[in-house]
C-alpha positions as CSV (number, residue, x, y, z in Angstrom):
1,M,32.9,-10.2,-3.2
2,K,30.2,-9.4,-5.7
3,K,26.8,-8.9,-4.4
4,H,24.0,-10.7,-6.3
5,S,20.9,-8.7,-7.1
6,R,17.5,-10.3,-6.6
7,I,16.1,-8.4,-9.6
8,K,16.3,-10.5,-12.7
9,T,16.6,-8.5,-15.9
10,P,15.0,-9.8,-19.0
11,G,17.1,-11.8,-21.4
12,K,17.4,-11.0,-25.1
13,H,14.4,-13.1,-26.2
14,E,12.2,-11.9,-23.3
15,N,13.1,-8.3,-24.0
16,A,12.2,-8.8,-27.6
17,A,8.8,-10.2,-26.6
18,I,8.2,-7.3,-24.3
19,Q,9.0,-4.8,-27.1
20,R,6.6,-6.6,-29.4
21,G,3.9,-6.3,-26.8
22,I,4.5,-2.6,-26.4
23,E,4.3,-2.1,-30.2
24,K,1.0,-4.0,-30.4
25,D,-0.6,-1.9,-27.6
26,V,-2.3,0.9,-29.6
27,E,-4.2,2.2,-26.6
28,N,-1.1,2.8,-24.6
29,P,1.8,3.4,-26.9
30,E,5.4,4.0,-25.7
31,W,6.0,7.7,-24.9
32,T,8.0,9.7,-27.4
33,D,10.3,12.7,-26.5
34,E,7.4,15.0,-27.7
35,D,5.0,13.2,-25.2
36,F,7.5,13.8,-22.3
37,S,8.0,17.4,-23.3
38,R,4.2,18.0,-23.1
39,A,3.7,16.2,-19.8
40,R,2.7,18.2,-16.7
41,P,2.6,17.2,-13.1
42,A,-0.8,16.0,-11.8
43,R,-0.9,19.0,-9.4
44,E,-1.0,21.3,-12.4
45,S,-3.5,19.4,-14.6
46,L,-5.7,17.0,-12.7
47,H,-8.3,19.6,-11.9
48,E,-9.0,20.0,-15.6
49,Y,-10.1,16.3,-15.8
50,V,-11.8,15.6,-12.5
51,G,-12.8,19.1,-11.1
52,E,-11.2,21.2,-8.5
53,E,-12.7,19.5,-5.4
54,N,-11.9,16.0,-6.5
55,A,-8.4,17.0,-7.6
56,N,-7.7,18.6,-4.2
57,A,-9.0,15.6,-2.3
58,H,-6.7,13.3,-4.2
59,L,-3.6,15.5,-4.3
60,N,-3.7,16.3,-0.6
61,Q,-4.1,12.7,0.4
62,R,-1.0,11.1,1.8
63,G,-0.8,7.6,3.1
64,R,-3.5,5.7,4.9
65,P,-6.4,7.9,6.2
66,P,-6.3,8.5,10.0
67,K,-8.5,6.3,12.1
68,L,-11.2,7.8,14.2
69,H,-10.2,5.8,17.2
70,P,-6.6,4.7,16.8
71,K,-5.2,2.1,19.1
72,E,-2.4,2.9,21.4
73,R,0.8,0.9,21.7
74,I,1.5,-0.3,25.2
75,T,3.6,-2.8,27.1
76,I,1.8,-5.3,29.2
77,R,3.1,-8.2,31.3
78,L,1.1,-11.4,31.2
79,D,1.6,-14.8,32.8
80,A,3.3,-17.1,30.3
81,D,0.5,-19.7,30.4
82,L,-2.1,-17.1,29.7
83,L,-0.1,-15.7,26.8
84,E,0.4,-19.2,25.4
85,W,-3.3,-19.9,25.7
86,L,-4.2,-16.7,23.8
87,K,-1.7,-17.4,21.0
88,N,-3.0,-21.0,20.7
89,Q,-6.4,-19.6,19.9
90,G,-5.2,-18.6,16.4
91,P,-4.0,-15.4,14.7
92,G,-4.9,-12.1,16.3
93,Y,-4.1,-12.7,19.9
94,Q,-3.7,-9.0,20.6
95,S,-7.1,-8.3,19.1
96,K,-8.5,-11.0,21.4
97,I,-7.0,-9.3,24.4
98,N,-8.6,-6.1,23.3
99,S,-11.9,-7.8,22.9
100,I,-11.8,-9.5,26.3
101,L,-10.9,-6.2,28.0
102,R,-13.6,-4.3,26.2
103,D,-16.2,-6.9,27.2
104,A,-15.1,-6.7,30.8
105,M,-15.3,-2.9,30.6
106,E,-18.8,-2.8,29.1
107,H,-20.3,-5.7,31.1
108,G,-18.5,-5.2,34.4
């Protein structure tokens, strides 16, 4: 059985329109073999354009920055009617539980 891809490739006319758009874009022309041969990885060249400190900050950054106070994943058992009430309050019922508990902690 042949598996169908969800990616739709452009047809002949659409591909021609894309190519015309590329040819009209003088500020960002399609790369030539010479362009590719001169290209260098950002790690080697970024510091020339933005300075050493900025380059290091961007190149060493991976993913989302760590939170100062990350939340912990736990398992908690709640009465079914309580959980239903929380969920019926709208999106973010887990944040609501956190807020209710924080309020209880801070105000006794």
